[in-house]
Biopython code that builds the backbone (N, CA, C, O; Angstrom):
import numpy as np
from Bio.PDB.StructureBuilder import StructureBuilder

atoms = [
    (1, "UNK", "N", (66.996, 9.823, -19.348)),
    (1, "UNK", "CA", (66.126, 9.090, -20.160)),
    (1, "UNK", "C", (65.587, 9.442, -21.010)),
    (1, "UNK", "O", (65.224, 10.617, -20.958)),
    (2, "UNK", "N", (65.334, 8.854, -21.909)),
    (2, "UNK", "CA", (64.273, 9.392, -23.264)),
    (2, "UNK", "C", (63.061, 9.703, -23.041)),
    (2, "UNK", "O", (62.596, 9.174, -22.032)),
    (3, "UNK", "N", (62.230, 10.513, -23.738)),
    (3, "UNK", "CA", (60.532, 10.305, -23.382)),
    (3, "UNK", "C", (59.755, 9.130, -23.442)),
    (3, "UNK", "O", (58.809, 8.903, -22.688)),
    (4, "UNK", "N", (60.195, 8.301, -24.436)),
    (4, "UNK", "CA", (59.436, 7.056, -24.845)),
    (4, "UNK", "C", (59.570, 6.312, -23.574)),
    (4, "UNK", "O", (58.597, 5.742, -23.079)),
    (5, "UNK", "N", (61.128, 6.295, -22.851)),
    (5, "UNK", "CA", (61.377, 5.387, -21.604)),
    (5, "UNK", "C", (60.687, 6.103, -20.289)),
    (5, "UNK", "O", (60.319, 5.441, -19.319)),
    (6, "UNK", "N", (60.566, 7.426, -20.366)),
    (6, "UNK", "CA", (60.056, 7.740, -19.176)),
    (6, "UNK", "C", (57.943, 7.331, -19.618)),
    (6, "UNK", "O", (57.113, 6.761, -18.909)),
    (7, "UNK", "N", (57.825, 7.810, -20.720)),
    (7, "UNK", "CA", (56.302, 7.518, -20.866)),
    (7, "UNK", "C", (55.876, 6.228, -20.227)),
    (7, "UNK", "O", (54.999, 6.094, -19.374)),
    (8, "UNK", "N", (56.907, 4.956, -20.967)),
    (8, "UNK", "CA", (56.423, 3.942, -20.273)),
    (8, "UNK", "C", (56.020, 2.967, -18.980)),
    (8, "UNK", "O", (55.485, 1.890, -18.713)),
    (9, "UNK", "N", (56.741, 4.265, -18.298)),
    (9, "UNK", "CA", (56.295, 3.890, -16.744)),
    (9, "UNK", "C", (55.102, 4.664, -16.361)),
    (9, "UNK", "O", (55.005, 4.956, -15.169)),
    (10, "UNK", "N", (54.251, 5.016, -17.109)),
    (10, "UNK", "CA", (53.218, 5.865, -16.488)),
    (10, "UNK", "C", (51.723, 5.414, -17.490)),
    (10, "UNK", "O", (51.795, 5.071, -18.670)),
    (11, "UNK", "N", (50.939, 5.477, -17.008)),
    (11, "UNK", "CA", (49.691, 5.007, -17.780)),
    (11, "UNK", "C", (48.943, 6.154, -18.487)),
    (11, "UNK", "O", (47.716, 6.255, -18.487)),
    (12, "UNK", "N", (49.857, 7.075, -19.135)),
    (12, "UNK", "CA", (49.585, 8.190, -20.060)),
    (12, "UNK", "C", (50.329, 8.115, -21.445)),
    (12, "UNK", "O", (51.424, 7.587, -21.637)),
    (13, "UNK", "N", (49.585, 8.701, -22.311)),
    (13, "UNK", "CA", (49.869, 8.505, -23.305)),
    (13, "UNK", "C", (51.427, 9.764, -23.901)),
    (13, "UNK", "O", (51.532, 10.922, -23.498)),
    (14, "UNK", "N", (52.295, 9.162, -24.771)),
    (14, "UNK", "CA", (53.758, 9.995, -25.011)),
    (14, "UNK", "C", (53.808, 11.418, -25.074)),
    (14, "UNK", "O", (54.644, 12.202, -24.623)),
    (15, "UNK", "N", (52.271, 11.694, -26.015)),
    (15, "UNK", "CA", (52.104, 13.163, -26.127)),
    (15, "UNK", "C", (51.657, 13.753, -24.908)),
    (15, "UNK", "O", (51.591, 14.977, -25.017)),
    (16, "UNK", "N", (51.340, 13.340, -23.830)),
    (16, "UNK", "CA", (50.770, 14.105, -22.465)),
    (16, "UNK", "C", (52.170, 14.137, -21.542)),
    (16, "UNK", "O", (52.399, 15.071, -20.773)),
    (17, "UNK", "N", (53.103, 12.968, -21.719)),
    (17, "UNK", "CA", (54.274, 13.181, -21.529)),
    (17, "UNK", "C", (55.204, 14.294, -21.638)),
    (17, "UNK", "O", (55.785, 14.976, -20.793)),
    (18, "UNK", "N", (55.183, 14.292, -23.242)),
    (18, "UNK", "CA", (56.029, 15.410, -23.791)),
    (18, "UNK", "C", (55.761, 16.824, -23.337)),
    (18, "UNK", "O", (56.599, 17.722, -23.260)),
    (19, "UNK", "N", (54.066, 16.918, -22.956)),
    (19, "UNK", "CA", (53.779, 18.008, -22.660)),
    (19, "UNK", "C", (54.116, 18.485, -21.113)),
    (19, "UNK", "O", (54.376, 19.675, -20.930)),
    (20, "UNK", "N", (54.114, 17.622, -20.069)),
    (20, "UNK", "CA", (54.570, 17.622, -19.024)),
    (20, "UNK", "C", (56.064, 17.707, -18.920)),
    (20, "UNK", "O", (56.428, 18.392, -17.964)),
    (21, "UNK", "N", (56.907, 17.258, -19.559)),
    (21, "UNK", "CA", (58.555, 17.617, -19.791)),
    (21, "UNK", "C", (58.635, 18.724, -20.075)),
    (21, "UNK", "O", (59.475, 19.385, -19.465)),
    (22, "UNK", "N", (57.903, 19.313, -20.989)),
    (22, "UNK", "CA", (58.237, 20.977, -21.625)),
    (22, "UNK", "C", (57.713, 21.709, -20.345)),
    (22, "UNK", "O", (58.341, 22.725, -20.048)),
    (23, "UNK", "N", (56.526, 21.314, -19.432)),
    (23, "UNK", "CA", (56.414, 22.285, -18.502)),
    (23, "UNK", "C", (57.534, 22.373, -17.169)),
    (23, "UNK", "O", (57.888, 23.372, -16.542)),
    (24, "UNK", "N", (57.928, 20.983, -17.000)),
    (24, "UNK", "CA", (59.125, 20.648, -15.890)),
    (24, "UNK", "C", (60.357, 21.465, -16.519)),
    (24, "UNK", "O", (61.001, 22.107, -15.689)),
    (25, "UNK", "N", (60.786, 21.543, -17.856)),
    (25, "UNK", "CA", (61.680, 22.257, -18.256)),
    (25, "UNK", "C", (61.407, 23.765, -18.479)),
    (25, "UNK", "O", (62.420, 24.461, -18.540)),
    (26, "UNK", "N", (60.382, 24.301, -18.592)),
    (26, "UNK", "CA", (60.050, 25.565, -18.603)),
    (26, "UNK", "C", (60.395, 26.125, -16.999)),
    (26, "UNK", "O", (60.845, 27.261, -16.848)),
    (27, "UNK", "N", (60.120, 25.147, -15.734)),
    (27, "UNK", "CA", (60.207, 25.612, -14.841)),
    (27, "UNK", "C", (61.694, 25.457, -14.214)),
    (27, "UNK", "O", (62.003, 25.704, -13.048)),
    (28, "UNK", "N", (62.381, 25.083, -15.048)),
    (28, "UNK", "CA", (63.872, 24.961, -14.636)),
    (28, "UNK", "C", (64.105, 23.334, -13.571)),
    (28, "UNK", "O", (65.059, 23.112, -12.826)),
    (29, "UNK", "N", (62.924, 22.423, -13.829)),
    (29, "UNK", "CA", (63.116, 21.213, -12.838)),
    (29, "UNK", "C", (63.921, 19.818, -13.422)),
    (29, "UNK", "O", (64.196, 18.762, -12.852)),
    (30, "UNK", "N", (64.157, 20.265, -14.734)),
    (30, "UNK", "CA", (64.654, 19.028, -15.485)),
    (30, "UNK", "C", (65.631, 19.976, -16.415)),
    (30, "UNK", "O", (65.492, 21.195, -16.516)),
    (31, "UNK", "N", (66.661, 19.180, -17.086)),
    (31, "UNK", "CA", (67.472, 19.626, -18.301)),
    (31, "UNK", "C", (67.236, 18.159, -19.348)),
    (31, "UNK", "O", (66.823, 17.030, -19.085)),
    (32, "UNK", "N", (67.662, 18.732, -20.471)),
    (32, "UNK", "CA", (67.822, 17.811, -21.742)),
    (32, "UNK", "C", (69.050, 18.309, -22.321)),
    (32, "UNK", "O", (69.567, 19.426, -22.313)),
    (33, "UNK", "N", (69.510, 16.798, -23.009)),
    (33, "UNK", "CA", (70.307, 17.182, -24.147)),
    (33, "UNK", "C", (70.191, 16.349, -25.132)),
    (33, "UNK", "O", (69.309, 15.513, -24.936)),
    (34, "UNK", "N", (70.694, 16.264, -26.028)),
    (34, "UNK", "CA", (70.885, 15.396, -27.469)),
    (34, "UNK", "C", (71.369, 14.521, -27.441)),
    (34, "UNK", "O", (72.534, 14.733, -27.103)),
    (35, "UNK", "N", (71.168, 13.414, -27.624)),
    (35, "UNK", "CA", (72.211, 12.260, -27.821)),
    (35, "UNK", "C", (71.512, 11.649, -29.101)),
    (35, "UNK", "O", (70.523, 10.922, -29.016)),
    (36, "UNK", "N", (72.229, 12.077, -30.531)),
    (36, "UNK", "CA", (71.966, 11.850, -31.901)),
    (36, "UNK", "C", (70.529, 12.285, -32.093)),
    (36, "UNK", "O", (70.199, 13.453, -31.884)),
    (37, "UNK", "N", (69.547, 11.228, -32.546)),
    (37, "UNK", "CA", (68.096, 11.786, -32.890)),
    (37, "UNK", "C", (67.306, 11.954, -31.235)),
    (37, "UNK", "O", (66.415, 12.758, -30.964)),
    (38, "UNK", "N", (67.829, 11.121, -30.451)),
    (38, "UNK", "CA", (67.004, 11.407, -29.335)),
    (38, "UNK", "C", (67.290, 12.499, -28.156)),
    (38, "UNK", "O", (68.384, 13.040, -27.995)),
    (39, "UNK", "N", (66.306, 12.700, -27.476)),
    (39, "UNK", "CA", (66.285, 13.909, -26.541)),
    (39, "UNK", "C", (66.333, 12.926, -24.854)),
    (39, "UNK", "O", (65.549, 12.050, -24.490)),
    (40, "UNK", "N", (67.265, 13.359, -24.284)),
    (40, "UNK", "CA", (67.540, 12.668, -23.292)),
    (40, "UNK", "C", (67.143, 14.021, -21.991)),
    (40, "UNK", "O", (67.523, 15.189, -22.073)),
    (41, "UNK", "N", (66.389, 13.489, -20.986)),
    (41, "UNK", "CA", (65.993, 14.035, -19.927)),
    (41, "UNK", "C", (66.289, 14.084, -18.344)),
    (41, "UNK", "O", (65.692, 13.232, -17.685)),
    (42, "UNK", "N", (67.005, 14.835, -17.753)),
    (42, "UNK", "CA", (67.238, 14.603, -16.586)),
    (42, "UNK", "C", (66.805, 15.608, -15.439)),
    (42, "UNK", "O", (66.464, 16.762, -15.698)),
    (43, "UNK", "N", (66.840, 15.123, -14.226)),
    (43, "UNK", "CA", (66.458, 16.180, -13.112)),
    (43, "UNK", "C", (67.497, 17.080, -12.872)),
    (43, "UNK", "O", (68.689, 16.800, -12.999)),
    (44, "UNK", "N", (67.009, 18.260, -12.494)),
    (44, "UNK", "CA", (68.001, 19.232, -12.179)),
    (44, "UNK", "C", (68.068, 19.023, -10.674)),
    (44, "UNK", "O", (67.351, 19.752, -9.989)),
    (45, "UNK", "N", (68.604, 18.395, -10.255)),
    (45, "UNK", "CA", (68.710, 18.441, -8.583)),
    (45, "UNK", "C", (68.651, 19.457, -7.294)),
    (45, "UNK", "O", (67.985, 19.450, -6.259)),
    (46, "UNK", "N", (69.561, 20.257, -7.781)),
    (46, "UNK", "CA", (69.619, 21.430, -6.885)),
    (46, "UNK", "C", (68.143, 22.156, -7.205)),
    (46, "UNK", "O", (67.346, 22.195, -6.267)),
    (47, "UNK", "N", (67.780, 22.685, -8.386)),
    (47, "UNK", "CA", (66.679, 23.391, -8.496)),
    (47, "UNK", "C", (65.480, 22.732, -7.807)),
    (47, "UNK", "O", (64.652, 23.427, -7.220)),
    (48, "UNK", "N", (65.385, 21.494, -7.866)),
    (48, "UNK", "CA", (64.655, 20.641, -7.678)),
    (48, "UNK", "C", (64.403, 20.736, -6.281)),
    (48, "UNK", "O", (63.311, 21.123, -5.864)),
    (49, "UNK", "N", (65.441, 20.375, -5.448)),
    (49, "UNK", "CA", (65.634, 20.591, -4.252)),
    (49, "UNK", "C", (64.767, 21.834, -3.310)),
    (49, "UNK", "O", (63.916, 21.849, -2.420)),
    (50, "UNK", "N", (65.719, 23.028, -4.272)),
    (50, "UNK", "CA", (65.419, 24.370, -3.303)),
    (50, "UNK", "C", (63.669, 24.624, -3.709)),
    (50, "UNK", "O", (62.890, 25.157, -2.918)),
    (51, "UNK", "N", (63.356, 24.232, -4.793)),
    (51, "UNK", "CA", (61.578, 24.184, -4.974)),
    (51, "UNK", "C", (60.912, 23.108, -4.070)),
    (51, "UNK", "O", (59.840, 23.382, -3.529)),
    (52, "UNK", "N", (61.361, 22.180, -3.926)),
    (52, "UNK", "CA", (60.560, 21.085, -3.016)),
    (52, "UNK", "C", (60.619, 21.954, -1.480)),
    (52, "UNK", "O", (59.702, 22.483, -0.851)),
    (53, "UNK", "N", (62.209, 21.848, -1.153)),
    (53, "UNK", "CA", (62.052, 22.677, 0.461)),
    (53, "UNK", "C", (61.117, 23.848, 0.609)),
    (53, "UNK", "O", (60.368, 23.932, 1.581)),
    (54, "UNK", "N", (61.165, 25.003, -0.612)),
    (54, "UNK", "CA", (60.362, 26.296, -0.335)),
    (54, "UNK", "C", (59.058, 25.431, -0.320)),
    (54, "UNK", "O", (58.453, 25.853, 0.665)),
    (55, "UNK", "N", (58.230, 24.339, -0.954)),
    (55, "UNK", "CA", (56.598, 24.235, -0.832)),
    (55, "UNK", "C", (56.739, 23.577, 0.429)),
    (55, "UNK", "O", (55.994, 24.044, 1.290)),
    (56, "UNK", "N", (57.510, 22.581, 0.817)),
    (56, "UNK", "CA", (57.467, 21.851, 2.232)),
    (56, "UNK", "C", (57.536, 23.096, 3.284)),
    (56, "UNK", "O", (56.699, 22.831, 4.147)),
    (57, "UNK", "N", (58.011, 24.031, 3.516)),
    (57, "UNK", "CA", (58.285, 25.318, 4.411)),
    (57, "UNK", "C", (56.881, 25.870, 4.604)),
    (57, "UNK", "O", (56.543, 26.313, 5.702)),
    (58, "UNK", "N", (56.019, 25.852, 3.517)),
    (58, "UNK", "CA", (55.173, 26.449, 3.488)),
    (58, "UNK", "C", (53.787, 25.604, 4.030)),
    (58, "UNK", "O", (52.815, 25.950, 4.702)),
    (59, "UNK", "N", (54.158, 24.449, 3.454)),
    (59, "UNK", "CA", (52.647, 23.413, 3.923)),
    (59, "UNK", "C", (53.195, 22.905, 5.122)),
    (59, "UNK", "O", (52.302, 22.551, 5.891)),
    (60, "UNK", "N", (54.353, 22.738, 5.570)),
    (60, "UNK", "CA", (54.821, 22.305, 6.968)),
    (60, "UNK", "C", (55.790, 22.977, 7.469)),
    (60, "UNK", "O", (56.917, 22.488, 7.406)),
    (61, "UNK", "N", (55.583, 24.305, 8.112)),
    (61, "UNK", "CA", (56.195, 25.097, 8.534)),
    (61, "UNK", "C", (57.001, 24.680, 9.580)),
    (61, "UNK", "O", (58.190, 24.965, 9.717)),
    (62, "UNK", "N", (56.121, 23.797, 10.532)),
    (62, "UNK", "CA", (56.904, 23.092, 11.642)),
    (62, "UNK", "C", (57.910, 22.341, 11.422)),
    (62, "UNK", "O", (58.902, 22.568, 12.115)),
    (63, "UNK", "N", (57.977, 21.329, 10.505)),
    (63, "UNK", "CA", (58.915, 20.796, 10.346)),
    (63, "UNK", "C", (60.269, 21.698, 10.024)),
    (63, "UNK", "O", (61.301, 21.226, 10.501)),
    (64, "UNK", "N", (60.391, 22.828, 9.344)),
    (64, "UNK", "CA", (61.426, 23.544, 9.277)),
    (64, "UNK", "C", (61.991, 23.889, 10.660)),
    (64, "UNK", "O", (63.192, 23.781, 10.906)),
    (65, "UNK", "N", (61.264, 24.226, 11.379)),
    (65, "UNK", "CA", (61.525, 24.486, 12.952)),
    (65, "UNK", "C", (62.122, 23.447, 13.377)),
    (65, "UNK", "O", (63.208, 23.647, 13.920)),
    (66, "UNK", "N", (61.724, 22.313, 13.295)),
    (66, "UNK", "CA", (62.302, 20.938, 14.040)),
    (66, "UNK", "C", (63.324, 20.675, 13.278)),
    (66, "UNK", "O", (64.136, 19.996, 13.907)),
    (67, "UNK", "N", (63.775, 20.975, 11.848)),
    (67, "UNK", "CA", (65.009, 20.721, 11.264)),
    (67, "UNK", "C", (66.155, 21.515, 12.064)),
    (67, "UNK", "O", (67.206, 21.114, 12.563)),
    (68, "UNK", "N", (65.532, 22.864, 11.997)),
    (68, "UNK", "CA", (66.794, 23.954, 12.799)),
    (68, "UNK", "C", (66.887, 23.289, 14.067)),
    (68, "UNK", "O", (68.063, 23.090, 14.371)),
    (69, "UNK", "N", (66.073, 22.884, 14.898)),
    (69, "UNK", "CA", (66.432, 22.443, 16.479)),
    (69, "UNK", "C", (67.177, 21.407, 16.175)),
    (69, "UNK", "O", (68.171, 21.280, 16.890)),
    (70, "UNK", "N", (67.010, 20.540, 15.264)),
    (70, "UNK", "CA", (67.761, 19.412, 15.442)),
    (70, "UNK", "C", (69.444, 19.564, 14.982)),
    (70, "UNK", "O", (70.380, 19.143, 15.661)),
    (71, "UNK", "N", (69.555, 20.247, 13.707)),
    (71, "UNK", "CA", (70.631, 20.726, 13.529)),
    (71, "UNK", "C", (71.350, 21.526, 14.675)),
    (71, "UNK", "O", (72.545, 21.312, 14.877)),
    (72, "UNK", "N", (70.883, 22.144, 15.186)),
    (72, "UNK", "CA", (71.803, 22.985, 16.174)),
    (72, "UNK", "C", (71.993, 22.160, 17.565)),
    (72, "UNK", "O", (72.893, 22.537, 18.315)),
    (73, "UNK", "N", (71.223, 21.103, 17.926)),
    (73, "UNK", "CA", (71.526, 20.029, 18.798)),
    (73, "UNK", "C", (72.837, 19.033, 18.465)),
    (73, "UNK", "O", (73.443, 18.299, 19.245)),
    (74, "UNK", "N", (73.013, 19.213, 17.346)),
    (74, "UNK", "CA", (74.089, 18.232, 16.913)),
    (74, "UNK", "C", (75.348, 19.149, 16.784)),
    (74, "UNK", "O", (76.388, 18.529, 16.568)),
    (75, "UNK", "N", (75.459, 20.584, 16.881)),
    (75, "UNK", "CA", (76.799, 21.161, 16.872)),
    (75, "UNK", "C", (77.376, 21.426, 18.308)),
    (75, "UNK", "O", (78.499, 21.911, 18.443)),
]
sb = StructureBuilder()
sb.init_structure("model")
sb.init_model(0)
sb.init_chain("A")
sb.init_seg("    ")
for serial, (resi, resn, name, xyz) in enumerate(atoms, 1):
    if name == "N":
        sb.init_residue(resn, " ", resi, " ")
    sb.init_atom(name, np.array(xyz, "f"), 0.0, 1.0, " ", f" {name:<3s}", serial, name[0])
structure = sb.get_structure()
C-alpha cells in the first residue's frame, strides 16, 4: 500500500505515518518498492512473525510451553 492509503486508515497525519513507516522499515518489519513515483509498502511476514513470536515468548512464556505440548500431542 502507498503511504497515503495507509494514512487514510488512521487518525494521524501523513507525516506521522511516514515516520512510523521509516521506523518499521529500519526494524526490517516492512519492505518498500517503487512503482513510478509512488512507494509501496508491504509487511515482511517472516521477520514480523519471528519478532512477534519472540515478544510473546517473553510476555506469555506459558503459551510457548502449551504450544509445544500441543504439538507433541499431535505427533
